[in-house]
C-alpha positions as CSV (number, residue, x, y, z in Angstrom):
1,M,-69.2,34.2,19.8
2,I,-68.2,36.6,16.9
3,I,-64.7,38.3,17.1
4,Q,-64.4,41.6,15.4
5,P,-61.1,42.0,13.2
6,S,-60.2,45.0,15.1
7,R,-60.0,43.0,18.4
8,I,-57.7,40.6,16.7
9,I,-55.3,43.2,15.6
10,C,-55.3,44.8,19.0
11,A,-54.7,41.4,20.6
12,A,-51.8,40.9,18.1
13,M,-50.3,44.2,19.0
14,K,-50.7,43.5,22.7
15,F,-48.9,40.3,22.8
16,S,-46.5,40.8,19.8
17,Y,-45.9,37.2,19.3
18,R,-42.6,36.2,17.5
19,L,-41.7,32.7,16.5
20,K,-38.8,31.3,18.5
21,R,-38.8,27.6,18.0
22,V,-40.6,25.0,16.0
23,C,-41.2,21.9,18.1
24,G,-41.0,18.3,16.6
25,N,-38.1,16.9,14.2
26,V,-34.7,18.5,14.2
27,Y,-34.1,17.6,10.6
28,G,-36.7,17.2,7.8
29,N,-35.2,17.5,4.3
30,G,-32.5,19.1,2.1
31,N,-28.9,19.5,2.9
32,L,-27.2,20.6,6.1
33,G,-25.0,23.5,6.4
34,F,-22.4,25.0,9.0
35,T,-22.0,28.5,9.6
36,P,-18.4,30.2,8.6
37,D,-17.4,30.0,12.3
38,G,-18.1,26.3,12.4
39,N,-20.0,26.6,15.8
40,S,-23.6,26.4,14.4
41,V,-25.5,24.0,12.2
42,V,-28.3,25.0,10.1
43,S,-30.9,22.2,9.5
44,P,-34.0,22.6,7.3
45,V,-37.2,21.2,8.9
46,G,-40.1,21.1,6.2
47,N,-40.3,24.9,4.8
48,R,-38.5,26.3,7.9
49,L,-34.9,26.6,9.0
50,S,-33.7,25.8,12.7
51,I,-30.3,26.9,13.7
52,F,-28.3,24.9,16.5
53,D,-25.5,26.6,18.3
54,L,-23.3,23.9,19.4
55,V,-21.2,26.2,21.8
56,Q,-24.1,27.9,23.8
57,Q,-26.4,24.8,23.4
58,M,-29.1,27.0,22.1
59,T,-31.7,26.5,19.2
60,Y,-33.8,28.9,17.5
61,T,-36.0,29.0,14.4
62,L,-35.6,31.7,11.5
63,P,-39.0,33.9,11.2
64,F,-39.6,32.9,7.7
65,E,-40.7,30.1,5.6
66,N,-40.6,28.8,2.0
67,R,-43.6,27.7,0.1
68,K,-42.8,24.1,0.0
69,D,-40.4,21.8,1.8
70,I,-36.8,23.3,1.4
71,A,-34.6,21.1,-1.2
72,C,-31.1,22.7,-0.7
73,I,-29.4,25.7,1.1
74,A,-26.3,27.7,0.8
75,I,-24.4,29.9,3.2
76,S,-22.0,32.6,1.9
77,N,-18.5,32.3,3.3
78,N,-18.5,35.5,5.1
79,G,-21.8,34.3,6.8
80,R,-23.8,37.3,5.4
81,F,-26.1,35.7,3.1
82,L,-28.2,32.6,3.3
83,I,-30.1,31.1,0.2
84,T,-33.0,28.4,0.7
85,V,-34.7,26.8,-2.5
86,D,-37.8,24.6,-2.2
87,N,-38.8,21.5,-4.1
88,E,-40.4,23.7,-6.8
89,G,-37.5,26.2,-7.4
90,H,-38.8,29.2,-5.4
91,A,-35.8,30.7,-3.4
92,L,-35.4,33.1,-0.5
93,F,-32.4,35.3,-0.4
94,I,-31.8,36.2,3.2
95,N,-29.5,38.4,5.4
96,L,-28.7,35.8,7.9
97,P,-27.2,38.2,10.7
98,R,-30.4,40.3,10.6
99,Q,-32.8,37.2,9.5
100,V,-34.4,39.4,6.9
101,V,-35.6,38.1,3.6
102,L,-33.7,40.4,0.9
103,S,-35.3,38.9,-2.2
104,R,-37.7,36.2,-3.6
105,F,-37.1,34.4,-6.8
106,N,-38.3,31.6,-8.7
107,F,-35.5,29.3,-10.7
108,K,-38.4,27.5,-12.5
109,R,-36.6,24.3,-12.1
110,K,-36.0,21.7,-9.4
111,V,-32.4,22.8,-7.8
112,F,-30.2,19.8,-6.6
113,A,-27.3,21.9,-5.4
114,I,-26.4,25.5,-4.9
115,K,-23.0,26.8,-3.8
116,F,-21.3,30.4,-3.2
117,S,-18.1,31.0,-4.8
118,P,-15.0,31.3,-2.4
119,D,-15.0,35.1,-3.0
120,D,-18.8,35.4,-2.3
121,T,-19.3,37.6,-5.5
122,M,-21.2,34.8,-7.4
123,F,-23.3,31.8,-6.5
124,A,-24.1,28.7,-8.9
125,I,-26.8,26.6,-8.9
126,T,-27.8,23.3,-10.8
127,H,-30.3,23.9,-13.5
128,G,-31.6,21.4,-15.8
129,H,-28.5,19.9,-17.8
130,G,-26.2,22.6,-16.6
131,C,-25.8,25.3,-14.2
132,Q,-26.5,29.1,-13.8
133,I,-24.1,31.6,-12.2
134,W,-25.7,34.6,-10.4
135,C,-24.1,37.6,-9.1
136,T,-24.4,38.1,-5.5
137,P,-26.3,41.3,-4.4
138,S,-24.4,44.1,-3.0
139,I,-25.2,46.3,-0.1
140,V,-26.7,49.0,-2.4
141,R,-30.3,48.7,-2.7
142,E,-31.5,47.9,-6.4
143,F,-34.7,47.2,-8.3
144,S,-33.3,43.8,-9.5
145,P,-30.8,42.6,-7.0
146,L,-30.3,39.1,-8.5
147,K,-28.6,39.2,-12.1
148,L,-27.8,36.2,-14.2
149,N,-24.2,36.2,-15.2
150,R,-23.9,33.0,-17.3
151,N,-25.9,30.0,-18.2
152,I,-23.8,26.8,-18.8
153,A,-24.9,23.7,-20.5
154,G,-23.4,20.4,-21.8
155,H,-24.6,17.6,-19.9
156,H,-27.1,15.1,-21.3
157,D,-29.0,14.7,-18.1
158,D,-29.8,16.6,-14.9
159,T,-26.9,18.2,-13.1
160,T,-26.8,16.8,-9.5
161,T,-23.7,18.4,-7.8
162,L,-21.2,21.1,-8.3
163,D,-18.1,22.9,-6.8
164,W,-15.9,25.9,-7.3
165,S,-12.3,26.3,-7.5
166,S,-10.4,28.3,-4.6
167,D,-9.9,31.1,-7.0
168,S,-13.6,31.3,-8.2
169,E,-12.6,31.0,-11.9
170,S,-13.4,27.3,-12.4
171,I,-16.2,25.1,-11.6
172,I,-16.9,21.4,-11.6
173,M,-20.3,19.8,-12.3
174,G,-21.6,16.1,-11.9
175,S,-24.6,14.8,-13.6
176,K,-26.9,11.7,-13.9
177,D,-25.3,11.1,-17.2
178,L,-22.5,9.3,-15.4
179,S,-19.8,12.1,-16.2
180,A,-18.3,15.3,-14.7
181,R,-17.2,18.4,-16.6
182,V,-14.9,21.1,-15.5
183,Y,-15.2,24.6,-16.8
184,Y,-12.5,27.1,-16.7
185,R,-12.6,30.9,-16.8
186,V,-16.4,31.1,-16.0
187,R,-16.0,34.9,-15.6
188,S,-14.6,35.8,-19.1
189,K,-16.0,35.8,-22.4
190,Y,-14.2,32.8,-23.6
191,M,-14.4,29.5,-21.7
192,A,-13.0,25.9,-21.9
193,V,-14.3,22.7,-20.8
194,S,-13.0,19.2,-19.8
195,V,-15.0,16.0,-19.7
196,L,-14.4,13.5,-17.0
197,S,-15.9,10.1,-17.7
198,G,-15.7,6.5,-16.7
199,H,-18.3,6.2,-13.9
200,R,-21.0,3.5,-14.2
201,D,-23.7,5.1,-12.1
202,E,-24.9,8.9,-11.5
203,L,-22.6,11.1,-9.8
204,V,-23.3,12.3,-6.1
205,G,-20.3,14.5,-5.5
206,A,-17.6,16.4,-7.5
207,F,-14.9,18.3,-5.8
208,F,-11.7,20.2,-6.5
209,A,-8.7,19.5,-4.3
210,G,-5.1,20.3,-3.8
211,S,-3.5,23.6,-3.1
212,D,-3.9,24.9,-6.9
213,D,-6.9,22.9,-7.7
214,D,-4.7,20.6,-9.7
215,S,-6.9,17.5,-8.4
216,A,-10.5,16.5,-8.2
217,Y,-12.5,13.9,-6.9
218,T,-15.7,12.3,-8.3
219,V,-18.2,10.3,-6.3
220,A,-20.8,7.8,-7.8
221,R,-23.9,6.4,-6.4
222,D,-22.5,3.0,-6.6
223,G,-19.7,3.9,-4.2
224,A,-16.8,4.5,-6.9
225,V,-14.4,7.2,-6.0
226,F,-12.2,8.7,-8.7
227,T,-9.2,10.7,-8.3
228,W,-8.2,13.0,-11.3
229,N,-5.0,14.8,-11.7
230,F,-4.7,17.9,-14.0
231,V,-1.8,17.8,-16.5
232,A,-0.9,20.9,-17.9
233,S,0.2,21.2,-21.6
234,E,4.1,22.2,-22.3
235,R,2.7,25.6,-23.5
236,E,1.0,26.5,-20.2
237,E,4.2,25.4,-18.3
238,V,6.4,27.9,-20.3
239,E,4.0,30.7,-19.7
240,T,3.8,30.1,-15.9
241,N,7.7,30.0,-15.7
242,Q,8.1,33.0,-17.9
243,P,8.7,36.4,-16.0
244,K,5.5,38.6,-16.1
245,R,6.8,41.2,-18.7
246,K,3.3,41.7,-20.3
247,A,2.4,43.8,-17.2
248,A,5.2,46.2,-17.8
249,R,4.4,46.7,-21.3
250,R,0.8,47.5,-20.4
251,N,2.1,50.3,-17.8
252,E,4.0,51.9,-20.7
253,D,1.1,51.8,-23.1
254,A,-1.4,52.8,-20.4
255,S,-2.5,55.7,-22.7
256,D,-3.8,53.5,-25.4
257,S,-7.0,52.0,-23.8
258,E,-8.5,50.4,-27.1
259,G,-5.1,48.5,-27.6
260,S,-5.0,47.2,-24.1
261,E,-8.6,46.0,-24.1
262,E,-7.7,44.0,-27.4
263,E,-4.5,42.7,-26.0
264,S,-6.3,41.4,-22.8
265,E,-9.0,39.7,-25.1
266,E,-6.2,38.1,-26.9
267,E,-4.6,36.9,-23.9
268,E,-7.9,35.5,-22.6
269,E,-8.2,33.7,-25.9
270,M,-4.8,32.0,-25.7
271,A,-5.3,31.1,-22.1
272,V,-8.5,29.3,-22.9
273,A,-6.8,27.7,-25.9
274,T,-4.0,26.4,-23.6
275,K,-6.5,25.0,-21.2
276,R,-8.2,23.0,-24.1
277,T,-4.9,21.4,-24.7
278,S,-4.5,20.6,-21.3
279,K,-6.2,17.4,-19.7
280,W,-7.3,15.6,-16.8
281,V,-5.8,12.1,-16.2
282,L,-7.6,9.4,-14.1
283,K,-5.0,8.5,-11.3
284,E,-6.8,6.3,-8.9
285,R,-10.0,4.3,-8.6
286,E,-11.5,3.3,-5.1
287,F,-14.8,1.5,-4.5
288,L,-16.8,1.8,-1.4
289,W,-18.9,-1.1,-2.1
290,D,-21.3,-2.6,0.4
291,P,-24.1,-5.3,-0.4
292,H,-27.3,-3.9,-1.2
293,T,-26.4,-0.3,-0.5
294,Q,-25.5,3.0,-2.4
295,V,-24.2,6.3,-1.5
296,A,-26.8,8.8,-0.6
297,S,-24.8,11.9,0.2
298,V,-21.1,13.1,0.3
299,D,-19.1,16.0,1.4
300,F,-15.3,16.9,1.2
301,N,-13.1,19.3,3.5
302,K,-10.5,20.7,1.5
303,V,-8.6,21.9,4.6
304,S,-8.2,18.3,6.2
305,N,-8.5,16.4,2.9
306,L,-11.3,14.4,4.5
307,L,-14.2,12.7,2.7
308,L,-17.5,12.0,4.5
309,V,-19.8,9.6,2.7
310,G,-23.5,8.6,3.9
311,F,-24.9,5.4,2.5
312,T,-28.6,4.3,2.1
313,S,-28.1,1.5,4.8
314,G,-27.7,4.1,7.6
315,V,-23.9,3.8,7.7
316,F,-21.5,6.8,7.3
317,G,-17.9,6.8,6.8
318,L,-14.9,9.3,7.1
319,Y,-12.0,8.7,4.6
320,E,-8.9,10.5,4.3
321,M,-7.9,11.4,0.6
322,P,-6.2,10.6,-1.5
323,G,-6.5,6.8,-1.3
324,C,-9.9,6.6,0.7
325,V,-8.1,5.6,3.8
326,N,-10.9,4.5,6.3
327,V,-10.7,6.8,9.4
328,H,-13.9,5.9,10.9
329,R,-17.2,3.9,10.2
330,L,-20.2,3.8,12.2
331,S,-23.8,2.7,11.7
332,V,-26.3,5.7,12.9
333,S,-29.7,4.2,11.9
334,N,-31.4,1.7,9.7
335,H,-32.5,4.4,7.5
336,S,-30.9,6.3,4.6
337,V,-28.4,9.0,5.6
338,N,-29.7,12.0,3.4
339,S,-27.3,14.6,4.2
340,V,-23.7,14.8,5.5
341,T,-21.5,18.0,5.9
342,I,-18.2,18.9,7.6
343,N,-17.4,22.2,8.9
344,H,-14.5,24.5,7.6
345,T,-12.0,23.5,10.2
346,G,-12.9,19.7,9.9
347,E,-13.8,19.6,13.6
348,W,-17.6,19.0,13.5
349,L,-19.6,16.5,11.3
350,A,-23.5,16.7,10.8
351,I,-25.4,13.7,9.7
352,G,-29.1,13.8,9.0
353,S,-31.7,11.2,8.1
354,S,-35.0,12.6,6.9
355,D,-37.0,9.2,7.5
356,L,-36.4,9.4,11.3
357,G,-36.1,13.3,11.4
358,Q,-32.7,12.7,13.1
359,L,-29.7,14.9,13.3
360,L,-26.4,13.9,14.6
361,V,-23.6,16.2,15.4
């Protein structure tokens, strides 16, 4: 029987089918993510995304798909935007509440990690031997909504992990070259960098910690967890303790705009020079070694200071930082734990294994 195209269109208009849920595995690949309210977990399944509402006990699938299997996702802190990147670097920029694709983009490289800044004005992605920082699109409709703000390089191998400071001014990156790098003042024209070295395997996680981001944790694939402390130079300590008289001088000389711009550039240059004289000091070394196993995934919660680690043996561990105090340790399967994450409040843990298509919350 031959079916005319017009009949197919009429049938589609008559039934108006909409995708509600994809049956099968609940987790396939990529990293897991929690919504900002902490009540829903976003799980990649192939080239689609499923959202599990943990409070209402409901599941639904978003009505769009990537070209290939999803490699990593990121949700903005205000819950407005969602970014999905597949294995070939093709990305979708999505309005999550309305479930609408706002833009499609190709990063032209494999992306290992992506993360929004705490103020949601930018997002960073691992890109080759460094990272790229992009401006988050605004509500105003633009011809080119995604704009590249800065391209940062410096590692000698692929960057695998990154994290933002709480003030959205600094970024820490971990790489396969066994080191991490901290970049200061990524928004300004002048930028300083510090190198954190000493690991014997590639880095799986790198995170800022502390109320003033004066601490950092780096986790390697062999189970080594390093704790770093930021030691400010004497010059920076004097500047932070001084009263802010420069602001009053700017108000008096507000008429001279060119002079104020030159002064601000000089201040930025001096601040970066001060950061260069400061340094990160290795404080503690902890080792989560198990025979014939490696660290497959890791996540850190700054609110509760909890470090969640997934191993290739199917075991996950929950540790209180600093000191790597073992809070909980459990074997969930005989296969590798590919993704672990903690919600913002530290109440929910999500653990995914792609070999089994298994998701535990």
